C-alpha positions as CSV (number, residue, x, y, z in Angstrom):
1,M,41.1,-17.7,-25.7
2,A,40.6,-17.7,-21.9
3,F,41.7,-20.6,-19.7
4,R,39.3,-22.6,-17.7
5,L,38.1,-20.9,-14.5
6,Q,37.7,-24.2,-12.7
7,P,37.6,-27.9,-13.6
8,E,33.9,-28.3,-13.1
9,P,31.1,-25.8,-14.1
10,P,29.9,-23.9,-11.0
11,V,26.2,-24.7,-11.8
12,P,25.2,-28.1,-13.3
13,L,23.5,-28.0,-16.7
14,D,20.5,-30.1,-17.7
15,P,21.8,-32.5,-20.4
16,H,18.4,-32.4,-22.1
17,R,18.4,-28.6,-22.5
18,T,20.2,-28.5,-25.9
19,F,19.4,-26.7,-29.2
20,D,18.2,-30.1,-30.6
21,Q,15.6,-30.4,-27.9
22,F,14.4,-26.7,-28.2
23,L,11.2,-26.4,-30.2
24,V,11.4,-23.4,-32.5
25,D,8.5,-21.4,-33.8
26,A,7.7,-17.8,-34.5
27,S,7.5,-17.0,-30.8
28,N,11.2,-17.7,-30.2
29,L,12.8,-17.8,-33.7
30,V,14.9,-14.7,-33.3
31,A,16.1,-15.6,-29.8
32,F,17.0,-19.0,-31.0
33,G,18.9,-17.7,-34.1
34,V,20.9,-15.2,-32.1
35,S,21.8,-17.7,-29.5
36,Q,23.0,-20.2,-32.1
37,A,25.1,-17.5,-33.8
38,I,26.8,-16.8,-30.5
39,A,27.5,-20.5,-29.9
40,I,29.0,-20.9,-33.4
41,Q,31.0,-17.7,-33.6
42,V,31.5,-17.3,-29.8
43,R,30.8,-13.6,-30.2
44,D,28.4,-12.5,-32.9
45,C,26.3,-9.7,-31.4
46,R,26.5,-6.7,-29.2
47,S,27.2,-7.7,-25.6
48,P,25.3,-8.2,-23.4
49,L,22.6,-10.3,-25.1
50,V,19.4,-10.0,-23.1
51,I,16.9,-12.8,-23.6
52,C,13.5,-11.7,-22.3
53,G,10.3,-13.6,-21.7
54,R,7.8,-14.6,-19.0
55,T,8.4,-17.5,-16.7
56,G,8.2,-20.9,-18.4
57,V,8.7,-20.0,-22.1
58,G,12.2,-21.5,-22.4
59,K,14.7,-18.8,-21.4
60,T,16.7,-21.2,-19.2
61,H,16.6,-23.9,-21.8
62,L,18.0,-21.6,-24.5
63,A,20.7,-20.2,-22.1
64,Q,21.9,-23.7,-21.1
65,A,21.7,-24.9,-24.8
66,L,24.0,-22.0,-25.7
67,V,26.6,-23.1,-23.2
68,H,26.3,-26.8,-24.2
69,E,26.9,-25.8,-27.8
70,V,29.9,-23.6,-27.1
71,R,31.5,-26.4,-25.0
72,G,30.8,-29.0,-27.6
73,R,32.0,-26.9,-30.6
74,H,34.9,-25.1,-29.0
75,P,36.6,-27.2,-26.2
76,D,39.2,-24.5,-25.8
77,V,36.6,-21.8,-25.2
78,D,35.5,-21.1,-21.6
79,A,31.7,-20.9,-21.3
80,V,30.3,-20.3,-17.8
81,Y,26.7,-20.6,-16.7
82,L,25.5,-19.0,-13.5
83,T,22.1,-18.7,-11.9
84,V,21.6,-15.4,-10.1
85,D,21.7,-17.1,-6.7
86,A,25.0,-18.8,-7.5
87,L,26.4,-15.4,-8.6
88,V,25.1,-13.7,-5.4
89,E,26.8,-16.4,-3.4
90,E,30.1,-15.9,-5.2
91,I,29.8,-12.1,-4.7
92,T,29.0,-12.4,-1.0
93,G,32.0,-14.7,-0.4
94,A,34.2,-12.3,-2.4
95,V,33.0,-9.3,-0.4
96,R,33.7,-11.0,2.9
97,G,37.2,-11.9,1.8
98,N,37.9,-8.5,0.1
99,G,38.2,-10.2,-3.2
100,I,35.4,-8.6,-5.3
101,A,37.8,-7.2,-7.8
102,A,39.5,-10.6,-8.2
103,L,36.1,-12.3,-8.7
104,R,35.2,-9.7,-11.4
105,R,38.4,-10.3,-13.2
106,R,38.0,-14.0,-13.0
107,L,34.5,-14.0,-14.4
108,A,35.3,-11.5,-17.1
109,R,38.0,-13.9,-18.4
110,A,35.3,-16.3,-19.5
111,D,34.8,-16.1,-23.3
112,V,31.0,-16.6,-22.8
113,L,29.4,-15.7,-19.4
114,V,25.7,-16.5,-19.0
115,V,23.7,-15.2,-16.0
116,D,20.2,-16.7,-15.7
117,D,17.3,-14.7,-14.2
118,A,19.4,-11.6,-13.9
119,H,16.4,-9.4,-13.0
120,Q,16.4,-11.1,-9.5
121,L,19.5,-9.1,-8.7
122,A,17.4,-6.0,-8.3
123,G,18.0,-4.7,-4.8
124,R,20.6,-7.4,-4.1
125,A,23.8,-7.0,-6.2
126,E,23.0,-4.5,-9.0
127,E,26.2,-2.5,-8.6
128,E,28.3,-5.7,-8.9
129,L,26.4,-6.8,-12.0
130,V,27.0,-3.4,-13.6
131,D,30.7,-3.6,-12.9
132,L,30.8,-7.2,-14.3
133,I,29.0,-6.2,-17.5
134,D,31.6,-3.4,-17.9
135,A,34.5,-5.8,-17.3
136,V,33.2,-8.3,-19.8
137,H,32.7,-5.6,-22.4
138,A,36.2,-4.2,-21.8
139,A,37.6,-7.7,-22.3
140,R,35.6,-8.0,-25.6
141,H,33.9,-11.2,-24.4
142,Q,30.3,-12.2,-24.7
143,M,27.8,-11.9,-21.9
144,V,24.3,-13.4,-22.0
145,L,21.5,-12.5,-19.5
146,T,18.0,-13.7,-19.1
147,T,15.2,-11.5,-17.6
148,V,11.5,-11.9,-17.1
149,A,10.8,-8.7,-19.1
150,P,12.5,-6.2,-21.4
151,P,14.9,-3.8,-19.6
152,R,12.4,-0.9,-19.9
153,D,9.7,-2.9,-18.0
154,L,11.8,-4.3,-15.2
155,R,10.7,-3.0,-11.8
156,G,13.0,-1.9,-9.1
157,V,16.1,-1.8,-11.3
158,R,18.6,1.0,-10.9
159,P,19.1,3.3,-13.9
160,E,22.7,2.2,-14.3
161,L,21.8,-1.4,-14.7
162,R,18.8,-0.6,-17.0
163,Q,21.1,1.4,-19.2
164,R,23.7,-1.4,-19.5
165,L,21.0,-3.8,-20.5
166,E,19.5,-1.5,-23.1
167,E,22.9,-0.9,-24.6
168,G,23.1,-4.6,-25.5
169,S,21.1,-6.8,-27.9
170,I,17.6,-7.5,-26.7
171,V,15.6,-10.5,-28.0
172,T,12.2,-11.6,-26.7
173,I,10.6,-15.0,-26.4
174,E,6.8,-14.8,-26.6
175,A,4.3,-17.4,-25.4
176,P,4.4,-20.5,-27.6
177,S,1.6,-21.2,-30.0
178,V,-0.9,-23.9,-29.5
179,E,0.8,-26.0,-32.1
180,T,4.1,-25.7,-30.4
181,R,2.6,-26.6,-27.0
182,A,1.1,-29.7,-28.6
183,A,4.5,-30.6,-29.9
184,V,5.9,-30.1,-26.4
185,A,3.2,-32.4,-25.1
186,L,4.1,-35.1,-27.6
187,R,7.8,-34.9,-26.9
188,Q,7.3,-35.0,-23.1
189,A,5.0,-38.1,-23.4
190,A,7.6,-39.8,-25.6
191,A,10.3,-39.1,-23.0
192,L,8.1,-40.7,-20.4
193,G,7.6,-43.8,-22.6
194,A,3.9,-43.0,-23.3
195,D,2.0,-43.1,-26.6
196,M,0.0,-39.9,-26.8
197,P,-2.4,-39.4,-29.7
198,A,-2.2,-36.1,-31.5
199,G,-5.7,-35.2,-30.5
200,V,-4.8,-35.6,-26.8
201,A,-1.7,-33.5,-27.2
202,L,-3.8,-30.7,-28.8
203,L,-6.3,-31.0,-25.9
204,V,-3.4,-30.6,-23.4
205,A,-2.1,-27.6,-25.3
206,T,-5.5,-26.0,-25.4
207,E,-6.3,-26.5,-21.7
208,C,-2.8,-25.5,-20.3
209,P,-1.5,-22.0,-19.8
210,A,0.7,-20.7,-22.6
211,T,4.0,-21.9,-21.1
212,V,6.2,-24.9,-21.8
213,D,6.6,-25.7,-18.1
214,A,2.9,-25.9,-17.6
215,V,2.5,-28.3,-20.6
216,E,5.3,-30.6,-19.4
217,S,3.8,-30.7,-15.8
218,A,0.3,-31.5,-17.2
219,V,1.7,-34.4,-19.4
220,M,3.5,-35.8,-16.4
221,R,0.3,-35.8,-14.3
222,L,-1.6,-37.3,-17.2
223,C,0.9,-40.1,-17.7
224,I,0.9,-41.0,-14.0
225,A,-2.9,-41.2,-14.0
226,A,-2.9,-43.4,-17.1
227,E,-0.3,-45.8,-15.6
228,L,-2.0,-46.1,-12.3
229,Q,-5.4,-46.7,-13.9
230,G,-4.1,-49.0,-16.5
231,S,-5.6,-46.7,-19.2
232,A,-4.5,-45.3,-22.5
233,L,-4.0,-41.6,-22.9
234,T,-7.5,-40.7,-24.0
235,P,-9.3,-37.4,-24.4
236,E,-11.7,-38.4,-21.6
237,L,-8.8,-39.1,-19.2
238,A,-7.1,-35.8,-20.2
239,R,-10.2,-33.8,-19.5
240,E,-10.6,-35.5,-16.1
241,V,-7.0,-34.9,-15.1
242,L,-6.8,-31.4,-16.4
243,A,-10.2,-30.2,-15.2
244,P,-9.9,-27.3,-12.7
245,A,-10.8,-28.0,-9.2
246,P,-14.3,-27.0,-8.3
247,E,-14.6,-23.6,-6.7
248,E,-15.6,-23.8,-3.1
249,P,-18.2,-21.2,-1.7
250,P,-16.4,-18.4,0.1
251,E,-16.3,-18.7,3.8
252,P,-18.4,-16.2,5.8
253,V,-16.4,-13.2,6.9
254,R,-15.7,-13.3,10.5
255,P,-14.2,-10.5,12.6
256,A,-10.4,-10.9,13.0
257,P,-9.4,-12.2,16.4
258,R,-7.6,-9.8,18.7
259,V,-3.9,-10.6,18.9
260,R,-1.8,-9.4,21.8
261,P,1.2,-7.4,20.6
262,R,3.8,-9.8,22.0
263,R,2.4,-12.7,19.9
264,A,1.7,-10.8,16.7
265,G,5.2,-11.3,15.2
266,R,5.0,-15.0,15.8
267,R,1.6,-15.3,14.2
268,A,2.6,-13.2,11.2
269,A,5.7,-15.4,10.6
270,A,3.4,-18.5,10.6
271,N,1.2,-17.1,7.8
272,S,2.2,-17.7,4.2
273,P,1.3,-16.4,0.7
274,G,-0.3,-19.8,-0.1
275,D,-3.0,-21.7,1.7
276,F,-1.2,-24.8,3.2
277,A,-4.5,-26.4,4.2
278,A,-5.8,-26.1,0.7
279,G,-2.5,-27.6,-0.6
280,V,-3.0,-30.6,1.7
281,D,-6.6,-31.0,0.4
282,E,-5.4,-30.8,-3.2
283,L,-2.8,-33.5,-2.4
284,R,-5.4,-35.8,-0.9
285,E,-7.6,-35.2,-4.0
286,F,-4.7,-36.0,-6.3
287,I,-4.0,-39.3,-4.3
288,R,-7.7,-40.3,-4.6
289,D,-7.7,-39.6,-8.4
290,V,-4.4,-41.2,-9.4
291,G,-3.0,-43.0,-6.3
292,G,-4.3,-46.5,-7.2
293,G,-3.1,-47.8,-3.9
294,R,0.5,-46.9,-4.7
295,I,0.4,-43.5,-3.0
296,G,-0.6,-43.7,0.7
297,E,-2.6,-41.3,2.8
298,P,-0.5,-38.3,3.8
299,V,0.3,-37.7,7.5
300,V,0.4,-34.0,8.4
301,R,2.2,-32.5,11.4
302,D,2.4,-28.7,11.4
303,H,4.0,-27.8,8.1
304,Q,5.5,-31.3,7.6
305,V,3.9,-33.9,5.3
306,D,4.8,-37.6,5.2
307,V,3.6,-39.5,2.1
308,P,4.0,-43.3,1.6
309,L,5.0,-44.3,-1.9
310,V,5.4,-47.6,-3.7
311,A,8.2,-47.9,-6.3
312,R,8.0,-49.9,-9.5
313,D,9.8,-52.9,-7.8
314,G,7.3,-52.9,-4.9
315,E,9.6,-51.3,-2.4
316,R,7.9,-48.9,0.0
317,Y,9.2,-45.4,0.9
318,V,8.1,-42.5,2.9
319,L,8.6,-39.1,1.4
320,R,8.9,-36.3,3.9
321,I,8.1,-32.8,2.6
322,A,9.0,-29.9,5.0
323,V,7.2,-26.7,4.0
324,G,8.0,-23.1,5.1
325,A,5.9,-20.4,3.5
326,Y,3.7,-22.4,1.2
327,L,4.0,-21.5,-2.5
328,S,6.5,-18.8,-1.6
329,E,9.4,-20.8,-0.1
330,P,10.6,-24.1,-1.8
331,P,9.8,-27.2,0.3
332,S,12.6,-29.6,1.1
333,C,12.2,-33.3,0.4
334,T,13.8,-36.3,2.0
335,F,13.0,-39.9,2.8
336,V,12.4,-41.3,6.3
337,D,11.9,-44.8,7.7
338,E,8.6,-46.2,9.0
339,A,9.3,-44.6,12.4
340,G,9.7,-41.2,10.8
341,R,13.5,-41.1,11.3
342,W,16.1,-40.3,8.7
343,S,18.1,-43.3,7.7
344,V,20.3,-44.4,4.9
345,D,18.1,-47.5,4.4
346,A,15.1,-45.3,3.9
347,W,16.6,-44.0,0.6
348,P,16.6,-45.3,-3.0
349,V,19.9,-45.9,-4.6
350,S,21.6,-42.6,-5.6
351,G,23.6,-43.7,-8.7
352,E,25.7,-41.5,-10.9
353,G,23.4,-38.9,-12.3
354,G,20.4,-40.4,-10.6
355,P,17.5,-38.4,-9.2
356,F,18.1,-39.1,-5.5
357,R,21.1,-37.6,-3.7
358,S,21.3,-37.6,0.1
359,P,20.7,-35.5,2.1
360,E,19.0,-33.5,-0.6
361,F,17.8,-35.2,-3.8
362,I,17.1,-33.8,-7.2
363,C,14.3,-34.8,-9.5
364,T,12.2,-33.2,-12.2
365,P,10.9,-29.6,-11.6
366,P,9.5,-28.2,-9.4
367,T,11.5,-30.2,-7.0
368,A,14.8,-29.9,-8.9
369,E,17.6,-27.5,-9.3
370,F,14.8,-25.0,-9.8
371,Y,14.4,-24.9,-6.0
372,A,18.1,-24.8,-5.3
373,Y,18.8,-21.9,-7.5
374,H,15.6,-19.9,-7.3
375,P,14.9,-19.7,-3.6
376,Y,13.5,-16.2,-3.7
377,R,11.0,-16.7,-6.4
378,V,7.3,-16.4,-5.5
379,Y,5.6,-19.4,-7.0
380,H,2.3,-19.2,-8.9
381,Y,-0.5,-21.5,-7.9
382,G,0.2,-24.9,-9.3
383,E,4.0,-24.6,-9.1
384,G,5.7,-26.1,-6.1
385,T,2.5,-27.5,-4.6
386,L,2.5,-30.6,-2.5
387,A,0.7,-32.5,-5.3
388,T,3.3,-31.6,-7.9
389,A,6.2,-32.5,-5.6
390,V,4.7,-35.9,-4.8
391,A,3.9,-36.5,-8.5
392,A,7.5,-35.7,-9.5
393,V,9.0,-38.0,-6.8
394,F,6.5,-40.8,-7.6
395,Q,7.4,-40.5,-11.3
396,A,11.1,-40.9,-10.5
397,L,10.4,-44.0,-8.4
398,Q,8.6,-45.5,-11.5
399,A,11.4,-44.5,-14.0
400,P,13.8,-46.9,-15.6
401,E,16.7,-45.0,-13.8
402,Y,15.3,-46.0,-10.4
403,G,17.9,-48.4,-8.9
404,G,16.1,-49.9,-5.9
405,R,16.5,-49.5,-2.2
406,R,20.0,-48.8,-0.8
407,S,19.6,-51.7,1.7
408,R,18.5,-54.2,-0.9
409,G,21.7,-56.1,-0.5
410,R,20.9,-56.7,3.2
411,G,17.4,-57.9,2.6
412,R,14.3,-56.0,1.5
413,R,12.4,-54.3,4.3
414,R,8.7,-55.1,4.5
415,W,6.4,-52.7,6.2
416,G,2.8,-53.0,7.3
417,R,-0.1,-51.9,5.2
418,W,-0.8,-48.2,5.5
419,A,-4.2,-46.5,5.8
420,G,-5.7,-46.2,2.3
421,G,-2.9,-48.2,0.6
């Protein structure tokens, strides 16, 4: 067996992404079975194993579960999990230090090497990935890759990489069934401490797109709305929360303003794939619907949004969200004081494994490791929006793991009443 590459894994694993927490149905049965076999036998299929599936169907969960299982069953076996961006960072550092061959040998010594979202290497480090696949194969070790589509359907991939992927074992995760999505809704509600009737879970599964991520996000919004309104999880509340936003009439077409050439570049850089103004409107609508006086009116300055939040112990915080290209670049979140300044006292306690870690904190997706390790992903509407970011942070401030304000030992800070709060 190989020795440990380093004392700590290069990318943290979600402790909840295990085989026991993975819901199995016909859409993922083969992928689940092959992944379990690899975890038990360490190598039980042709390498590399390529797990294919659209975003949100459970590829990352399965990949991390495999590594968890290997480490639990075989303490002497080296299992390494890398996101594509962590791998690119390692490759970039190795190239600068003329150590790419040493990096390849080091990674190939892992008994099981998992690279998540490998399709994102297209145009970035494909040659290095091809060499790494060859090195792992020569060492007779197991490599696992996840991709958004089967190798033959990946766009912009060089023939050499496509060939290596097609020479391995390919398994596909399809969209989960309605029954599975309902089971996901029940499990997510139970994890949030909410009692969800089976009929409401079925309604959530029917109304949400066919991905696990979408169902979990919808359940979180529904539980927040129920808590703030003091209501049970009823079908009526679910329909209200999950109802699509009404379509606004299209604005009349106006002739494009003339832009002088020297300012065209600056204006183009300010544009974004998403509509930031629409995102702010969506956030205000979300606060009106579920705020209940515990989420204050957002203050918008350029592409920066400050949102007052009340934690479960009554402490007041201001969440600052800085946005680049809306729905295309991940926003960064931090806490500021009442004057808009960064301060240690503005933060909740960041305990061991807690959701808040200064100067960047981690909470549930889409403001989690997802942002840190997928910075080049183009987000679909509804993912990475201001409303979902605020909902995730607010949920963390209501969770049992919330440990209060850092400055609580020096006296609780009391702020004035905010507009709308």
